[in-house]
C-alpha positions as CSV (number, residue, x, y, z in Angstrom):
1,M,134.7,-35.5,-169.1
2,S,134.5,-39.3,-169.0
3,T,136.7,-41.8,-170.8
4,Q,135.2,-44.2,-173.3
5,R,136.5,-47.8,-172.9
6,V,137.5,-49.6,-176.1
7,Y,138.7,-53.3,-176.0
8,I,141.4,-53.1,-178.7
9,N,144.8,-51.6,-178.9
10,G,145.2,-48.0,-180.1
11,S,147.3,-49.2,-183.1
12,E,144.3,-51.3,-184.3
13,F,142.0,-48.2,-184.5
14,Q,141.6,-46.5,-187.9
15,P,140.1,-43.0,-187.6
16,K,137.5,-42.0,-190.3
17,N,138.0,-39.1,-192.7
18,N,139.1,-36.0,-190.8
19,Y,139.9,-37.6,-187.4
20,V,143.3,-38.1,-185.7
21,L,144.2,-40.5,-182.9
22,V,146.8,-39.2,-180.6
23,N,148.8,-40.7,-177.7
24,P,148.8,-37.8,-175.2
25,V,151.8,-36.6,-173.3
26,E,151.1,-36.7,-169.6
27,L,151.1,-33.3,-167.8
28,K,153.8,-32.6,-165.2
29,S,152.7,-32.7,-161.6
30,E,155.7,-30.6,-160.4
31,E,158.4,-28.3,-161.6
32,V,162.0,-28.0,-160.3
33,T,163.6,-24.6,-160.3
34,E,167.4,-24.1,-161.2
35,T,168.1,-23.9,-157.4
36,G,166.4,-27.3,-156.8
37,L,163.2,-26.0,-155.3
38,V,160.3,-28.3,-156.2
39,L,157.0,-26.5,-157.0
40,G,153.7,-28.5,-157.0
41,I,151.4,-27.8,-159.9
42,N,147.7,-27.4,-159.1
43,E,146.2,-30.9,-158.7
44,N,142.6,-29.7,-159.4
45,K,141.1,-32.4,-161.6
46,S,139.5,-30.1,-164.2
47,V,139.7,-29.7,-168.0
48,I,142.8,-27.5,-167.4
49,N,144.7,-30.6,-166.4
50,R,143.9,-32.5,-169.6
51,P,146.9,-33.1,-171.9
52,T,147.1,-30.7,-174.9
53,M,149.9,-32.3,-176.9
54,G,150.8,-35.8,-178.1
55,D,152.1,-38.1,-180.8
56,V,149.9,-39.0,-183.7
57,I,149.2,-42.8,-183.9
58,A,146.7,-42.9,-186.8
59,I,145.1,-40.5,-189.2
60,G,141.9,-40.4,-191.3
61,K,142.1,-40.8,-195.1
62,D,141.3,-37.1,-195.8
63,I,144.3,-35.7,-194.0
64,E,147.5,-35.1,-195.9
65,D,149.6,-32.6,-193.9
66,I,150.0,-34.6,-190.7
67,A,152.0,-37.8,-190.4
68,E,152.0,-40.7,-187.9
69,G,154.6,-40.1,-185.2
70,E,154.3,-36.3,-185.5
71,T,153.8,-34.3,-182.2
72,V,150.7,-32.1,-182.3
73,F,148.9,-29.6,-180.0
74,W,145.2,-29.0,-179.4
75,P,143.0,-26.9,-177.1
76,N,142.4,-28.6,-173.7
77,T,138.6,-28.6,-174.4
78,D,138.8,-30.6,-177.6
79,G,138.9,-34.4,-178.3
80,I,137.3,-37.5,-176.9
81,D,139.3,-39.6,-174.4
82,F,139.4,-43.3,-175.1
83,E,140.9,-46.0,-172.9
84,F,142.3,-48.7,-175.2
85,N,144.0,-51.9,-174.0
86,D,147.4,-50.2,-174.3
87,G,146.5,-46.9,-172.6
88,I,144.5,-43.7,-172.9
89,K,144.4,-42.0,-176.3
90,V,142.6,-38.9,-177.6
91,L,140.5,-38.8,-180.8
92,L,140.6,-35.3,-182.3
93,K,139.0,-33.7,-185.3
94,Y,141.6,-32.4,-187.7
95,E,140.3,-28.9,-187.2
96,S,141.1,-29.1,-183.5
97,I,144.8,-29.3,-184.1
98,I,146.4,-25.9,-183.7
99,G,150.1,-26.8,-184.5
100,S,152.8,-29.3,-184.5
101,K,156.4,-29.6,-183.2
102,K,159.1,-28.7,-185.8
């Protein structure tokens, strides 16, 4: 999946209707066990390695039950990756969001 380049900051983008703009949380590249053993996570560059959670930056006008700043989760196959001046963001349809952090 390719990233679309947009020459504005993510905070300047206003999603339409039922879309949500999210600042994705980067996936870990390694895990450390309780005993200190470092385990590398598969570095295969596939859809499996796309972020699936992030913080909401902006919401469309038709969405009432998600707020800016809330952490949400989505399937790794959904969303469009945009590279803004201030980093990579994901634009999701509201229907793609499968949950949020309590």
